[in-house]
C-alpha positions in Angstrom: -91.8 -3.8 29.0 -89.2 -5.1 32.1 -85.2 -4.7 31.8 -83.9 -7.1 33.8 -80.9 -6.0 36.2 -79.2 -7.6 39.3 -77.3 -6.5 41.7 -74.8 -8.0 44.2 -78.3 -9.2 46.5 -81.2 -9.8 44.3 -82.8 -10.1 40.7 -84.6 -6.9 40.0 -86.9 -5.7 37.7 -86.9 -2.2 36.0 -90.2 -0.9 34.7 -90.1 2.1 32.2 -90.2 5.2 34.2 -88.3 4.4 37.0 -84.8 4.4 37.9 -83.1 1.4 39.8 -80.4 2.3 42.2 -78.9 -0.9 43.4 -76.2 0.0 46.2 -73.7 -2.2 47.2 -70.5 -2.3 49.0 -67.6 -3.9 47.5 -66.4 -6.9 49.7 -63.2 -5.0 50.5 -63.5 -1.5 52.2 -62.9 0.2 48.9 -65.6 2.2 47.2 -69.4 2.0 47.5 -71.0 1.0 44.4 -74.2 2.0 43.3 -75.5 0.4 39.6 -77.4 2.3 37.6 -80.1 1.2 35.0 -82.5 2.1 32.4 -82.8 5.7 31.6 -82.1 9.4 33.6 -84.7 12.0 32.8 -86.2 15.3 34.8 -89.0 13.3 35.8 -86.5 11.4 37.8 -84.8 13.4 39.5 -87.1 13.8 43.0 -86.8 10.1 43.4 -82.9 10.1 42.8 -82.5 12.5 44.6 -84.0 10.7 47.8 -82.6 7.7 47.0 -78.5 9.0 47.4 -79.5 11.0 50.2 -79.8 7.9 52.0 -76.1 6.5 50.9 -73.3 7.2 53.4 -70.7 10.4 52.1 -67.9 8.0 51.1 -65.6 7.4 48.1 -68.6 6.0 45.6 -68.1 4.4 42.1 -71.2 4.8 39.5 -71.6 1.3 37.8 -73.2 2.4 34.4 -72.8 0.0 32.3 -76.8 -0.5 32.2 -77.3 2.6 32.0 -79.5 3.8 28.7 -80.1 7.1 28.3 -79.1 10.1 30.3 -80.7 13.6 29.6 -79.3 16.7 30.8 -81.1 16.8 34.1 -79.4 13.3 34.7 -76.3 14.8 34.0 -76.7 17.8 36.3 -78.0 15.3 38.8 -74.1 12.9 38.5 -72.5 16.6 38.6 -74.8 17.5 42.0 -74.0 14.0 43.8 -70.4 14.7 42.5 -70.0 17.9 44.5 -71.8 16.5 47.3 -69.2 13.7 47.9 -66.3 16.7 47.3 -67.6 18.7 50.1 -66.7 15.4 52.7 -63.4 14.7 50.7 -64.8 11.9 48.2 -65.0 11.4 44.3 -67.7 9.5 42.3 -66.3 7.9 39.2 -68.5 6.3 36.3 -67.0 3.0 35.7 -68.5 1.1 32.2 -70.7 4.6 30.7 -71.7 4.2 27.0 -69.2 5.6 24.7 -71.4 8.8 24.2 -72.1 9.4 27.5 -68.5 9.8 28.1 -68.0 11.4 25.2 -70.6 14.2 26.5 -69.1 14.7 29.7 -65.7 15.0 28.0 -66.9 17.9 25.3 -68.8 19.7 27.8 -65.5 19.6 30.3 -66.7 17.8 33.0 -64.2 15.1 33.4 -62.9 16.3 36.5 -66.0 16.1 38.0 -67.1 12.8 36.5 -64.5 10.6 35.8 -65.6 7.8 33.1 -63.5 4.7 33.2 -64.2 1.1 31.8 -64.5 -0.8 34.8 -65.4 -1.3 38.2 -61.9 -2.1 39.0 -60.8 0.9 37.1 -62.4 3.6 38.7 -61.1 1.8 42.3 -57.8 2.4 40.8 -59.0 5.8 40.2 -59.9 6.5 43.5 -56.8 4.5 45.2 -54.7 6.9 43.6 -56.5 9.8 44.6 -56.5 8.5 48.1 -52.5 8.1 47.4 -51.6 11.5 46.2 -53.9 13.3 48.6 -51.9 11.8 51.7 -48.6 12.7 50.4 -49.7 16.4 50.5 -49.3 18.6 53.9 -52.7 18.8 55.7 -51.6 21.8 57.9 -52.6 24.4 55.2 -51.9 27.4 57.6 -48.2 26.8 56.5 -48.8 24.9 53.0 -49.0 27.2 50.2 -49.1 25.1 46.6 -48.6 28.2 44.6 -45.5 28.9 46.5 -42.3 28.7 44.8 -38.7 27.9 46.3 
């Protein structure tokens, strides 16, 4: 059985056992938007890791609205991707994750690394707010101590 999904450039078909990843860039200078659909399990990890290696390290919104099942290996993959982006000062936000997936992320305490929001637009707001708050912090870390009291 095939599962249809759509990215911004073409109609695609998902065959069980393969995870389609549809990268795209928003029409503004915003984050990269990546659509995941189907199921993510341990079998898919090598292909997924190879695929994200080709993406730029910039703020990323994962459109998870068409994502079915996400195994523990899938969560590990998302965490790895989030850490990889964080190393470059960027962030990953999940948009449209199922209540089950968002609940697992919350119960495991992964919400800071994998924030879940309802829409792609809400994810862009989260990323924009993070950029604004980061810009307010002095970047000269030699003279900045966040625990210093005045």
